N, CA, C, O and the ligand as a Tripos MOL2 file, in Angstrom:
@<TRIPOS>MOLECULE
protein
  289   287    73     0     0
PROTEIN
NO_CHARGES

@<TRIPOS>ATOM
      1 N          17.1450   14.5330    1.9990 N.3       1 MET1
      2 CA         16.1720   14.9760    3.0030 C.3       1 MET1
      3 C          15.3990   16.1740    2.4740 C.2       1 MET1
      4 O          15.9750   17.0950    1.8960 O.2       1 MET1
      5 N          14.1210   16.1490    2.6740 N.am      2 THR2
      6 CA         13.2680   17.2120    2.1780 C.3       2 THR2
      7 C          12.8510   18.1350    3.3140 C.2       2 THR2
      8 O          12.4110   17.6810    4.3710 O.2       2 THR2
      9 N          12.9900   19.4010    3.0890 N.am      3 ALA3
     10 CA         12.5700   20.3650    4.0990 C.3       3 ALA3
     11 C          11.2360   20.9740    3.7050 C.2       3 ALA3
     12 O          11.0240   21.3570    2.5550 O.2       3 ALA3
     13 N          10.3540   21.0550    4.6680 N.am      4 TYR4
     14 CA          9.0520   21.6700    4.4310 C.3       4 TYR4
     15 C           8.9840   22.9900    5.1810 C.2       4 TYR4
     16 O           9.6830   23.1920    6.1730 O.2       4 TYR4
     17 N           8.1210   23.8960    4.6860 N.am      5 PRO5
     18 CA          7.9770   25.1880    5.3740 C.3       5 PRO5
     19 C           7.5970   25.0100    6.8430 C.2       5 PRO5
     20 O           8.0820   25.7400    7.7070 O.2       5 PRO5
     21 N           6.7290   24.0400    7.1200 N.am      6 ILE6
     22 CA          6.3710   23.7870    8.5150 C.3       6 ILE6
     23 C           7.0100   22.4720    8.9340 C.2       6 ILE6
     24 O           6.7840   21.4370    8.3080 O.2       6 ILE6
     25 N           7.7970   22.5160    9.9810 N.am      7 GLY7
     26 CA          8.3250   21.2920   10.5310 C.3       7 GLY7
     27 C           9.4280   20.6800    9.7070 C.2       7 GLY7
     28 O           9.9190   21.2740    8.7470 O.2       7 GLY7
     29 N           9.8090   19.4850   10.0980 N.am      8 THR8
     30 CA         10.9380   18.7920    9.5180 C.3       8 THR8
     31 C          10.5170   17.3720    9.2380 C.2       8 THR8
     32 O           9.7820   16.7660   10.0180 O.2       8 THR8
     33 N          10.9850   16.8390    8.1180 N.am      9 GLU9
     34 CA         10.7010   15.4420    7.8420 C.3       9 GLU9
     35 C          11.9340   14.6070    8.1470 C.2       9 GLU9
     36 O          13.0450   14.9460    7.7390 O.2       9 GLU9
     37 N          11.7300   13.5340    8.8540 N.am     10 VAL10
     38 CA         12.7900   12.5590    9.0590 C.3      10 VAL10
     39 C          12.3950   11.3190    8.2780 C.2      10 VAL10
     40 O          11.4210   10.6450    8.6120 O.2      10 VAL10
     41 N          13.1650   11.0210    7.2270 N.am     11 ALA11
     42 CA         12.8450    9.8830    6.3710 C.3      11 ALA11
     43 C          13.8020    8.7390    6.6550 C.2      11 ALA11
     44 O          14.9290    8.9440    7.1060 O.2      11 ALA11
     45 N          13.3320    7.5380    6.3820 N.am     12 CYS12
     46 CA         14.1430    6.3470    6.6100 C.3      12 CYS12
     47 C          15.2820    6.2810    5.5940 C.2      12 CYS12
     48 O          15.0930    6.5640    4.4110 O.2      12 CYS12
     49 N          16.4640    5.9040    6.0740 N.am     13 ASP13
     50 CA         17.6280    5.7910    5.1900 C.3      13 ASP13
     51 C          17.7700    4.4040    4.5790 C.2      13 ASP13
     52 O          18.6840    4.1690    3.7890 O.2      13 ASP13
     53 N          16.8850    3.4910    4.9300 N.am     14 GLY14
     54 CA         16.9130    2.1680    4.3250 C.3      14 GLY14
     55 C          17.8060    1.1970    5.0710 C.2      14 GLY14
     56 O          18.6510    1.6050    5.8690 O.2      14 GLY14
     57 N          17.6160   -0.1050    4.8080 N.am     15 PRO15
     58 CA         18.3240   -1.1430    5.5620 C.3      15 PRO15
     59 C          19.8270   -1.1690    5.3180 C.2      15 PRO15
     60 O          20.5650   -1.6730    6.1650 O.2      15 PRO15
     61 N          20.3070   -0.6460    4.1960 N.am     16 SER16
     62 CA         21.7530   -0.5830    3.9650 C.3      16 SER16
     63 C          22.0370    0.5230    2.9650 C.2      16 SER16
     64 O          21.1170    1.1150    2.4020 O.2      16 SER16
     65 N          23.3210    0.7980    2.7480 N.am     17 THR17
     66 CA         23.6750    1.9310    1.8840 C.3      17 THR17
     67 C          23.2120    1.7360    0.4480 C.2      17 THR17
     68 O          22.9460    2.7110   -0.2540 O.2      17 THR17
     69 N          23.1120    0.4740    0.0000 N.am     18 ASP18
     70 CA         22.7120    0.2430   -1.3950 C.3      18 ASP18
     71 C          21.2540   -0.1760   -1.5210 C.2      18 ASP18
     72 O          20.8060   -0.5440   -2.6070 O.2      18 ASP18
     73 N          20.5170   -0.1230   -0.4290 N.am     19 ARG19
     74 CA         19.0920   -0.4690   -0.4950 C.3      19 ARG19
     75 C          18.2630    0.6610    0.0810 C.2      19 ARG19
     76 O          18.5470    1.1760    1.1630 O.2      19 ARG19
     77 N          17.2360    1.0370   -0.6620 N.am     20 ASP20
     78 CA         16.3340    2.0660   -0.1500 C.3      20 ASP20
     79 C          15.2880    1.4330    0.7460 C.2      20 ASP20
     80 O          15.0620    0.2230    0.7080 O.2      20 ASP20
     81 N          14.6690    2.2530    1.5330 N.am     21 CYS21
     82 CA         13.5980    1.7670    2.3930 C.3      21 CYS21
     83 C          12.4490    1.2570    1.5350 C.2      21 CYS21
     84 O          11.9590    1.9930    0.6780 O.2      21 CYS21
     85 N          12.0010    0.0080    1.7400 N.am     22 PRO22
     86 CA         10.9160   -0.5430    0.9210 C.3      22 PRO22
     87 C           9.6110    0.2170    1.0920 C.2      22 PRO22
     88 O           8.7580    0.1960    0.2050 O.2      22 PRO22
     89 N           9.4530    0.8770    2.2080 N.am     23 ASP23
     90 CA          8.2140    1.6100    2.4620 C.3      23 ASP23
     91 C           8.3450    3.1040    2.1900 C.2      23 ASP23
     92 O           7.3630    3.8380    2.3030 O.2      23 ASP23
     93 N           9.5520    3.5680    1.8310 N.am     24 SER24
     94 CA          9.8110    5.0030    1.7400 C.3      24 SER24
     95 C           9.2680    5.7120    2.9660 C.2      24 SER24
     96 O           8.5960    6.7380    2.8680 O.2      24 SER24
     97 N           9.5710    5.1470    4.1130 N.am     25 ALA25
     98 CA          8.9470    5.5990    5.3520 C.3      25 ALA25
     99 C           9.4750    6.9440    5.8100 C.2      25 ALA25
    100 O          10.6380    7.2860    5.5970 O.2      25 ALA25
    101 N           8.6020    7.6900    6.4370 N.am     26 ALA26
    102 CA          8.9850    8.9370    7.0980 C.3      26 ALA26
    103 C           8.2430    8.9910    8.4240 C.2      26 ALA26
    104 O           7.1370    8.4700    8.5620 O.2      26 ALA26
    105 N           8.8700    9.6250    9.3820 N.am     27 VAL27
    106 CA          8.2620    9.7240   10.7120 C.3      27 VAL27
    107 C           6.9670   10.5250   10.6200 C.2      27 VAL27
    108 O           6.9020   11.5720    9.9760 O.2      27 VAL27
    109 N           5.9520   10.0070   11.2760 N.am     28 ARG28
    110 CA          4.7190   10.7900   11.4000 C.3      28 ARG28
    111 C           4.8860   11.6910   12.5990 C.2      28 ARG28
    112 O           4.7220   11.2720   13.7450 O.2      28 ARG28
    113 N           5.2130   12.9310   12.3150 N.am     29 ALA29
    114 CA          5.5230   13.8590   13.4040 C.3      29 ALA29
    115 C           4.2610   14.4760   13.9780 C.2      29 ALA29
    116 O           3.2610   14.6570   13.2830 O.2      29 ALA29
    117 N           4.3330   14.7880   15.2450 N.am     30 GLN30
    118 CA          3.2590   15.5520   15.8640 C.3      30 GLN30
    119 C           3.2520   16.9520   15.2530 C.2      30 GLN30
    120 O           4.2850   17.4500   14.8040 O.2      30 GLN30
    121 N           2.1070   17.5630   15.2440 N.am     31 ILE31
    122 CA          1.9950   18.9010   14.6560 C.3      31 ILE31
    123 C           2.8580   19.9000   15.4200 C.2      31 ILE31
    124 O           3.2760   20.9220   14.8760 O.2      31 ILE31
    125 N           3.1160   19.5890   16.6850 N.am     32 THR32
    126 CA          3.9120   20.4950   17.5110 C.3      32 THR32
    127 C           5.4100   20.2890   17.3390 C.2      32 THR32
    128 O           6.2050   21.0570   17.8800 O.2      32 THR32
    129 N           5.8040   19.2620   16.5940 N.am     33 SER33
    130 CA          7.2240   18.9720   16.4440 C.3      33 SER33
    131 C           7.7830   19.6720   15.2200 C.2      33 SER33
    132 O           7.4250   19.3390   14.0900 O.2      33 SER33
    133 N           8.6520   20.6340   15.4390 N.am     34 ALA34
    134 CA          9.1690   21.4380   14.3400 C.3      34 ALA34
    135 C          10.6280   21.1340   14.0240 C.2      34 ALA34
    136 O          11.0460   21.2490   12.8710 O.2      34 ALA34
    137 N          11.3930   20.7550   15.0110 N.am     35 THR35
    138 CA         12.8150   20.5230   14.7690 C.3      35 THR35
    139 C          13.0760   19.0380   14.5370 C.2      35 THR35
    140 O          12.2740   18.1860   14.9180 O.2      35 THR35
    141 N          14.2070   18.7470   13.9080 N.am     36 ALA36
    142 CA         14.5590   17.3530   13.6390 C.3      36 ALA36
    143 C          14.6150   16.5570   14.9360 C.2      36 ALA36
    144 O          14.2290   15.3890   14.9780 O.2      36 ALA36
    145 N          15.0970   17.2000   15.9880 N.am     37 ARG37
    146 CA         15.1930   16.5170   17.2710 C.3      37 ARG37
    147 C          13.8220   16.1170   17.8120 C.2      37 ARG37
    148 O          13.6440   15.0170   18.3350 O.2      37 ARG37
    149 N          12.8690   17.0170   17.6800 N.am     38 GLU38
    150 CA         11.5150   16.7110   18.1540 C.3      38 GLU38
    151 C          10.8600   15.6330   17.2970 C.2      38 GLU38
    152 O          10.1720   14.7490   17.8070 O.2      38 GLU38
    153 N          11.0860   15.7210   15.9890 N.am     39 VAL39
    154 CA         10.4960   14.7230   15.0980 C.3      39 VAL39
    155 C          11.0880   13.3410   15.3850 C.2      39 VAL39
    156 O          10.3710   12.3400   15.3690 O.2      39 VAL39
    157 N          12.3940   13.2900   15.6480 N.am     40 ARG40
    158 CA         13.0090   11.9950   15.9730 C.3      40 ARG40
    159 C          12.4570   11.4320   17.2810 C.2      40 ARG40
    160 O          12.3240   10.2180   17.4350 O.2      40 ARG40
    161 N          12.1420   12.3090   18.2060 N.am     41 ALA41
    162 CA         11.5280   11.8500   19.4550 C.3      41 ALA41
    163 C          10.1630   11.2380   19.1640 C.2      41 ALA41
    164 O           9.7930   10.2370   19.7760 O.2      41 ALA41
    165 N           9.4120   11.8250   18.2380 N.am     42 ASP42
    166 CA          8.1350   11.2370   17.8250 C.3      42 ASP42
    167 C           8.3710    9.8590   17.2180 C.2      42 ASP42
    168 O           7.6330    8.9150   17.4970 O.2      42 ASP42
    169 N           9.4020    9.7510   16.3890 N.am     43 GLY43
    170 CA          9.6890    8.4850   15.7270 C.3      43 GLY43
    171 C          10.0480    7.3880   16.7110 C.2      43 GLY43
    172 O           9.6630    6.2340   16.5280 O.2      43 GLY43
    173 N          10.7800    7.7440   17.7490 N.am     44 ARG44
    174 CA         11.1720    6.7190   18.7270 C.3      44 ARG44
    175 C           9.9620    6.0590   19.3630 C.2      44 ARG44
    176 O           9.9940    4.8780   19.7070 O.2      44 ARG44
    177 N           8.8930    6.8350   19.5160 N.am     45 ARG45
    178 CA          7.6820    6.2430   20.0710 C.3      45 ARG45
    179 C           7.1070    5.1800   19.1520 C.2      45 ARG45
    180 O           6.4630    4.2370   19.6100 O.2      45 ARG45
    181 N           7.3430    5.3360   17.8460 N.am     46 ASP46
    182 CA          6.8280    4.3610   16.8730 C.3      46 ASP46
    183 C           7.8540    3.2820   16.5490 C.2      46 ASP46
    184 O           7.6130    2.4490   15.6750 O.2      46 ASP46
    185 N           8.9880    3.2810   17.2330 N.am     47 GLY47
    186 CA          9.9670    2.2210   17.0160 C.3      47 GLY47
    187 C          11.1310    2.6070   16.1190 C.2      47 GLY47
    188 O          11.9470    1.7500   15.7780 O.2      47 GLY47
    189 N          11.2310    3.8580   15.7330 N.am     48 TRP48
    190 CA         12.3690    4.3070   14.9210 C.3      48 TRP48
    191 C          13.6470    4.3010   15.7450 C.2      48 TRP48
    192 O          13.6310    4.4940   16.9600 O.2      48 TRP48
    193 N          14.7590    4.0740   15.0420 N.am     49 ARG49
    194 CA         16.0540    4.0750   15.7160 C.3      49 ARG49
    195 C          17.0410    4.9290   14.9280 C.2      49 ARG49
    196 O          16.9370    5.0830   13.7110 O.2      49 ARG49
    197 N          17.9960    5.4720   15.6620 N.am     50 ARG50
    198 CA         19.0730    6.2200   15.0330 C.3      50 ARG50
    199 C          20.3220    5.3680   15.1920 C.2      50 ARG50
    200 O          20.7080    5.0520   16.3170 O.2      50 ARG50
    201 N          20.9530    4.9950   14.1050 N.am     51 ARG51
    202 CA         22.1170    4.1220   14.1990 C.3      51 ARG51
    203 C          23.3120    4.7250   13.5030 C.2      51 ARG51
    204 O          23.1750    5.5540   12.6030 O.2      51 ARG51
    205 N          24.4880    4.3000   13.9280 N.am     52 ARG52
    206 CA         25.7190    4.7400   13.2810 C.3      52 ARG52
    207 C          26.0300    3.7810   12.1430 C.2      52 ARG52
    208 O          26.0520    2.5640   12.3280 O.2      52 ARG52
    209 N          26.2690    4.3390   10.9760 N.am     53 ARG53
    210 CA         26.6650    3.5300    9.8190 C.3      53 ARG53
    211 C          27.9080    4.1950    9.2590 C.2      53 ARG53
    212 O          27.8280    5.2600    8.6460 O.2      53 ARG53
    213 N          29.0670    3.5650    9.4700 N.am     54 GLY54
    214 CA         30.3070    4.1920    9.0410 C.3      54 GLY54
    215 C          30.5260    5.4520    9.8440 C.2      54 GLY54
    216 O          30.5610    5.4120   11.0740 O.2      54 GLY54
    217 N          30.6740    6.5750    9.1560 N.am     55 ASN55
    218 CA         30.9980    7.8220    9.8430 C.3      55 ASN55
    219 C          29.7900    8.7030   10.0950 C.2      55 ASN55
    220 O          29.9240    9.8090   10.6170 O.2      55 ASN55
    221 N          28.6140    8.2220    9.7300 N.am     56 HIS56
    222 CA         27.4580    9.0890    9.9340 C.3      56 HIS56
    223 C          26.2970    8.3210   10.5420 C.2      56 HIS56
    224 O          26.3070    7.0920   10.6050 O.2      56 HIS56
    225 N          25.3110    9.0620   10.9820 N.am     57 LEU57
    226 CA         24.1360    8.4770   11.6020 C.3      57 LEU57
    227 C          23.0270    8.3590   10.5760 C.2      57 LEU57
    228 O          22.8550    9.2260    9.7180 O.2      57 LEU57
    229 N          22.2840    7.2800   10.6780 N.am     58 VAL58
    230 CA         21.1510    7.0840    9.7830 C.3      58 VAL58
    231 C          19.8920    6.8990   10.6180 C.2      58 VAL58
    232 O          19.9400    6.4540   11.7650 O.2      58 VAL58
    233 N          18.7700    7.2520   10.0140 N.am     59 ASP59
    234 CA         17.4780    7.0420   10.6570 C.3      59 ASP59
    235 C          16.8380    5.7990   10.0460 C.2      59 ASP59
    236 O          16.7840    5.6500    8.8250 O.2      59 ASP59
    237 N          16.3580    4.9190   10.9050 N.am     60 LEU60
    238 CA         15.7480    3.6810   10.4220 C.3      60 LEU60
    239 C          14.3280    3.5380   10.9580 C.2      60 LEU60
    240 O          14.0760    3.7140   12.1500 O.2      60 LEU60
    241 N          13.4110    3.2170   10.0550 N.am     61 CYS61
    242 CA         12.0530    2.9200   10.4880 C.3      61 CYS61
    243 C          12.0480    1.5370   11.1430 C.2      61 CYS61
    244 O          13.0170    0.7910   11.0000 O.2      61 CYS61
    245 N          10.9790    1.1820   11.8580 N.am     62 PRO62
    246 CA         10.9590   -0.0940   12.5870 C.3      62 PRO62
    247 C          11.2570   -1.2870   11.6790 C.2      62 PRO62
    248 O          11.9380   -2.2260   12.0890 O.2      62 PRO62
    249 N          10.7540   -1.2510   10.4630 N.am     63 ARG63
    250 CA         10.9540   -2.3710    9.5520 C.3      63 ARG63
    251 C          12.4180   -2.5090    9.1340 C.2      63 ARG63
    252 O          12.9570   -3.6170    9.1360 O.2      63 ARG63
    253 N          13.0630   -1.4080    8.7800 N.am     64 CYS64
    254 CA         14.4620   -1.4710    8.3580 C.3      64 CYS64
    255 C          15.3660   -1.7530    9.5540 C.2      64 CYS64
    256 O          16.4110   -2.3840    9.3980 O.2      64 CYS64
    257 N          14.9910   -1.3080   10.7140 N.am     65 ASP65
    258 CA         15.7630   -1.5980   11.9160 C.3      65 ASP65
    259 C          15.8020   -3.1080   12.1390 C.2      65 ASP65
    260 O          16.8360   -3.6540   12.5230 O.2      65 ASP65
    261 N          14.6860   -3.7760   11.9020 N.am     66 THR66
    262 CA         14.6220   -5.2320   12.0370 C.3      66 THR66
    263 C          15.5020   -5.9000   10.9850 C.2      66 THR66
    264 O          16.2360   -6.8380   11.2950 O.2      66 THR66
    265 N          15.4340   -5.4260    9.7550 N.am     67 ASP67
    266 CA         16.2600   -5.9990    8.6830 C.3      67 ASP67
    267 C          17.7390   -5.9190    9.0370 C.2      67 ASP67
    268 O          18.4870   -6.8730    8.8240 O.2      67 ASP67
    269 N          18.1540   -4.7890    9.5740 N.am     68 THR68
    270 CA         19.5580   -4.5960    9.9150 C.3      68 THR68
    271 C          19.9980   -5.5920   10.9760 C.2      68 THR68
    272 O          21.0920   -6.1530   10.9030 O.2      68 THR68
    273 N          19.1410   -5.8030   11.9550 N.am     69 LYS69
    274 CA         19.4900   -6.7180   13.0340 C.3      69 LYS69
    275 C          19.5920   -8.1470   12.5220 C.2      69 LYS69
    276 O          20.4690   -8.8930   12.9580 O.2      69 LYS69
    277 N          18.7100   -8.5440   11.6020 N.am     70 GLU70
    278 CA         18.7050   -9.9200   11.1100 C.3      70 GLU70
    279 C          19.9620  -10.2550   10.3410 C.2      70 GLU70
    280 O          20.3640  -11.4170   10.2820 O.2      70 GLU70
    281 N          20.5850   -9.2540    9.7540 N.am     71 LYS71
    282 CA         21.7770   -9.5130    8.9460 C.3      71 LYS71
    283 C          23.0230   -9.7740    9.7890 C.2      71 LYS71
    284 O          24.0140  -10.3030    9.2860 O.2      71 LYS71
    285 N          22.9770   -9.4070   11.0590 N.am     72 ARG72
    286 CA         24.1700   -9.5710   11.8870 C.3      72 ARG72
    287 C          24.2730  -10.9510   12.4870 C.2      72 ARG72
    288 O          25.2260  -11.2400   13.2100 O.2      72 ARG72
    289 ZN         12.7020    1.9450    6.3650 Zn       73 ZN73
@<TRIPOS>BOND
     1     1     2 1
     2     2     3 1
     3     3     4 2
     4     3     5 am
     5     5     6 1
     6     6     7 1
     7     7     8 2
     8     7     9 am
     9     9    10 1
    10    10    11 1
    11    11    12 2
    12    11    13 am
    13    13    14 1
    14    14    15 1
    15    15    16 2
    16    15    17 am
    17    17    18 1
    18    18    19 1
    19    19    20 2
    20    19    21 am
    21    21    22 1
    22    22    23 1
    23    23    24 2
    24    23    25 am
    25    25    26 1
    26    26    27 1
    27    27    28 2
    28    27    29 am
    29    29    30 1
    30    30    31 1
    31    31    32 2
    32    31    33 am
    33    33    34 1
    34    34    35 1
    35    35    36 2
    36    35    37 am
    37    37    38 1
    38    38    39 1
    39    39    40 2
    40    39    41 am
    41    41    42 1
    42    42    43 1
    43    43    44 2
    44    43    45 am
    45    45    46 1
    46    46    47 1
    47    47    48 2
    48    47    49 am
    49    49    50 1
    50    50    51 1
    51    51    52 2
    52    51    53 am
    53    53    54 1
    54    54    55 1
    55    55    56 2
    56    55    57 am
    57    57    58 1
    58    58    59 1
    59    59    60 2
    60    59    61 am
    61    61    62 1
    62    62    63 1
    63    63    64 2
    64    63    65 am
    65    65    66 1
    66    66    67 1
    67    67    68 2
    68    67    69 am
    69    69    70 1
    70    70    71 1
    71    71    72 2
    72    71    73 am
    73    73    74 1
    74    74    75 1
    75    75    76 2
    76    75    77 am
    77    77    78 1
    78    78    79 1
    79    79    80 2
    80    79    81 am
    81    81    82 1
    82    82    83 1
    83    83    84 2
    84    83    85 am
    85    85    86 1
    86    86    87 1
    87    87    88 2
    88    87    89 am
    89    89    90 1
    90    90    91 1
    91    91    92 2
    92    91    93 am
    93    93    94 1
    94    94    95 1
    95    95    96 2
    96    95    97 am
    97    97    98 1
    98    98    99 1
    99    99   100 2
   100    99   101 am
   101   101   102 1
   102   102   103 1
   103   103   104 2
   104   103   105 am
   105   105   106 1
   106   106   107 1
   107   107   108 2
   108   107   109 am
   109   109   110 1
   110   110   111 1
   111   111   112 2
   112   111   113 am
   113   113   114 1
   114   114   115 1
   115   115   116 2
   116   115   117 am
   117   117   118 1
   118   118   119 1
   119   119   120 2
   120   119   121 am
   121   121   122 1
   122   122   123 1
   123   123   124 2
   124   123   125 am
   125   125   126 1
   126   126   127 1
   127   127   128 2
   128   127   129 am
   129   129   130 1
   130   130   131 1
   131   131   132 2
   132   131   133 am
   133   133   134 1
   134   134   135 1
   135   135   136 2
   136   135   137 am
   137   137   138 1
   138   138   139 1
   139   139   140 2
   140   139   141 am
   141   141   142 1
   142   142   143 1
   143   143   144 2
   144   143   145 am
   145   145   146 1
   146   146   147 1
   147   147   148 2
   148   147   149 am
   149   149   150 1
   150   150   151 1
   151   151   152 2
   152   151   153 am
   153   153   154 1
   154   154   155 1
   155   155   156 2
   156   155   157 am
   157   157   158 1
   158   158   159 1
   159   159   160 2
   160   159   161 am
   161   161   162 1
   162   162   163 1
   163   163   164 2
   164   163   165 am
   165   165   166 1
   166   166   167 1
   167   167   168 2
   168   167   169 am
   169   169   170 1
   170   170   171 1
   171   171   172 2
   172   171   173 am
   173   173   174 1
   174   174   175 1
   175   175   176 2
   176   175   177 am
   177   177   178 1
   178   178   179 1
   179   179   180 2
   180   179   181 am
   181   181   182 1
   182   182   183 1
   183   183   184 2
   184   183   185 am
   185   185   186 1
   186   186   187 1
   187   187   188 2
   188   187   189 am
   189   189   190 1
   190   190   191 1
   191   191   192 2
   192   191   193 am
   193   193   194 1
   194   194   195 1
   195   195   196 2
   196   195   197 am
   197   197   198 1
   198   198   199 1
   199   199   200 2
   200   199   201 am
   201   201   202 1
   202   202   203 1
   203   203   204 2
   204   203   205 am
   205   205   206 1
   206   206   207 1
   207   207   208 2
   208   207   209 am
   209   209   210 1
   210   210   211 1
   211   211   212 2
   212   211   213 am
   213   213   214 1
   214   214   215 1
   215   215   216 2
   216   215   217 am
   217   217   218 1
   218   218   219 1
   219   219   220 2
   220   219   221 am
   221   221   222 1
   222   222   223 1
   223   223   224 2
   224   223   225 am
   225   225   226 1
   226   226   227 1
   227   227   228 2
   228   227   229 am
   229   229   230 1
   230   230   231 1
   231   231   232 2
   232   231   233 am
   233   233   234 1
   234   234   235 1
   235   235   236 2
   236   235   237 am
   237   237   238 1
   238   238   239 1
   239   239   240 2
   240   239   241 am
   241   241   242 1
   242   242   243 1
   243   243   244 2
   244   243   245 am
   245   245   246 1
   246   246   247 1
   247   247   248 2
   248   247   249 am
   249   249   250 1
   250   250   251 1
   251   251   252 2
   252   251   253 am
   253   253   254 1
   254   254   255 1
   255   255   256 2
   256   255   257 am
   257   257   258 1
   258   258   259 1
   259   259   260 2
   260   259   261 am
   261   261   262 1
   262   262   263 1
   263   263   264 2
   264   263   265 am
   265   265   266 1
   266   266   267 1
   267   267   268 2
   268   267   269 am
   269   269   270 1
   270   270   271 1
   271   271   272 2
   272   271   273 am
   273   273   274 1
   274   274   275 1
   275   275   276 2
   276   275   277 am
   277   277   278 1
   278   278   279 1
   279   279   280 2
   280   279   281 am
   281   281   282 1
   282   282   283 1
   283   283   284 2
   284   283   285 am
   285   285   286 1
   286   286   287 1
   287   287   288 2
@<TRIPOS>SUBSTRUCTURE
     1 MET1         2 RESIDUE 1 A MET
     2 THR2         6 RESIDUE 1 A THR
     3 ALA3        10 RESIDUE 1 A ALA
     4 TYR4        14 RESIDUE 1 A TYR
     5 PRO5        18 RESIDUE 1 A PRO
     6 ILE6        22 RESIDUE 1 A ILE
     7 GLY7        26 RESIDUE 1 A GLY
     8 THR8        30 RESIDUE 1 A THR
     9 GLU9        34 RESIDUE 1 A GLU
    10 VAL10       38 RESIDUE 1 A VAL
    11 ALA11       42 RESIDUE 1 A ALA
    12 CYS12       46 RESIDUE 1 A CYS
    13 ASP13       50 RESIDUE 1 A ASP
    14 GLY14       54 RESIDUE 1 A GLY
    15 PRO15       58 RESIDUE 1 A PRO
    16 SER16       62 RESIDUE 1 A SER
    17 THR17       66 RESIDUE 1 A THR
    18 ASP18       70 RESIDUE 1 A ASP
    19 ARG19       74 RESIDUE 1 A ARG
    20 ASP20       78 RESIDUE 1 A ASP
    21 CYS21       82 RESIDUE 1 A CYS
    22 PRO22       86 RESIDUE 1 A PRO
    23 ASP23       90 RESIDUE 1 A ASP
    24 SER24       94 RESIDUE 1 A SER
    25 ALA25       98 RESIDUE 1 A ALA
    26 ALA26      102 RESIDUE 1 A ALA
    27 VAL27      106 RESIDUE 1 A VAL
    28 ARG28      110 RESIDUE 1 A ARG
    29 ALA29      114 RESIDUE 1 A ALA
    30 GLN30      118 RESIDUE 1 A GLN
    31 ILE31      122 RESIDUE 1 A ILE
    32 THR32      126 RESIDUE 1 A THR
    33 SER33      130 RESIDUE 1 A SER
    34 ALA34      134 RESIDUE 1 A ALA
    35 THR35      138 RESIDUE 1 A THR
    36 ALA36      142 RESIDUE 1 A ALA
    37 ARG37      146 RESIDUE 1 A ARG
    38 GLU38      150 RESIDUE 1 A GLU
    39 VAL39      154 RESIDUE 1 A VAL
    40 ARG40      158 RESIDUE 1 A ARG
    41 ALA41      162 RESIDUE 1 A ALA
    42 ASP42      166 RESIDUE 1 A ASP
    43 GLY43      170 RESIDUE 1 A GLY
    44 ARG44      174 RESIDUE 1 A ARG
    45 ARG45      178 RESIDUE 1 A ARG
    46 ASP46      182 RESIDUE 1 A ASP
    47 GLY47      186 RESIDUE 1 A GLY
    48 TRP48      190 RESIDUE 1 A TRP
    49 ARG49      194 RESIDUE 1 A ARG
    50 ARG50      198 RESIDUE 1 A ARG
    51 ARG51      202 RESIDUE 1 A ARG
    52 ARG52      206 RESIDUE 1 A ARG
    53 ARG53      210 RESIDUE 1 A ARG
    54 GLY54      214 RESIDUE 1 A GLY
    55 ASN55      218 RESIDUE 1 A ASN
    56 HIS56      222 RESIDUE 1 A HIS
    57 LEU57      226 RESIDUE 1 A LEU
    58 VAL58      230 RESIDUE 1 A VAL
    59 ASP59      234 RESIDUE 1 A ASP
    60 LEU60      238 RESIDUE 1 A LEU
    61 CYS61      242 RESIDUE 1 A CYS
    62 PRO62      246 RESIDUE 1 A PRO
    63 ARG63      250 RESIDUE 1 A ARG
    64 CYS64      254 RESIDUE 1 A CYS
    65 ASP65      258 RESIDUE 1 A ASP
    66 THR66      262 RESIDUE 1 A THR
    67 ASP67      266 RESIDUE 1 A ASP
    68 THR68      270 RESIDUE 1 A THR
    69 LYS69      274 RESIDUE 1 A LYS
    70 GLU70      278 RESIDUE 1 A GLU
    71 LYS71      282 RESIDUE 1 A LYS
    72 ARG72      286 RESIDUE 1 A ARG
    73 ZN73       289 GROUP 0 **** ****
């Protein structure tokens, strides 16, 4: 995860642990969103999801979220 002086970037963790996000997607945050929580709220509007994978949570862009569902 990359931290910027202004705001926070939430990047996609990819469809699985051994696959990176094909789009290298990151949430397009509102300029007013500075914390990870606010940025994730922006992402949810665009279809991003937060999912549990093993013992930790991952952020998935709409495309990777679909890939994950298709595999089940
Ligand atoms: Zn993705």
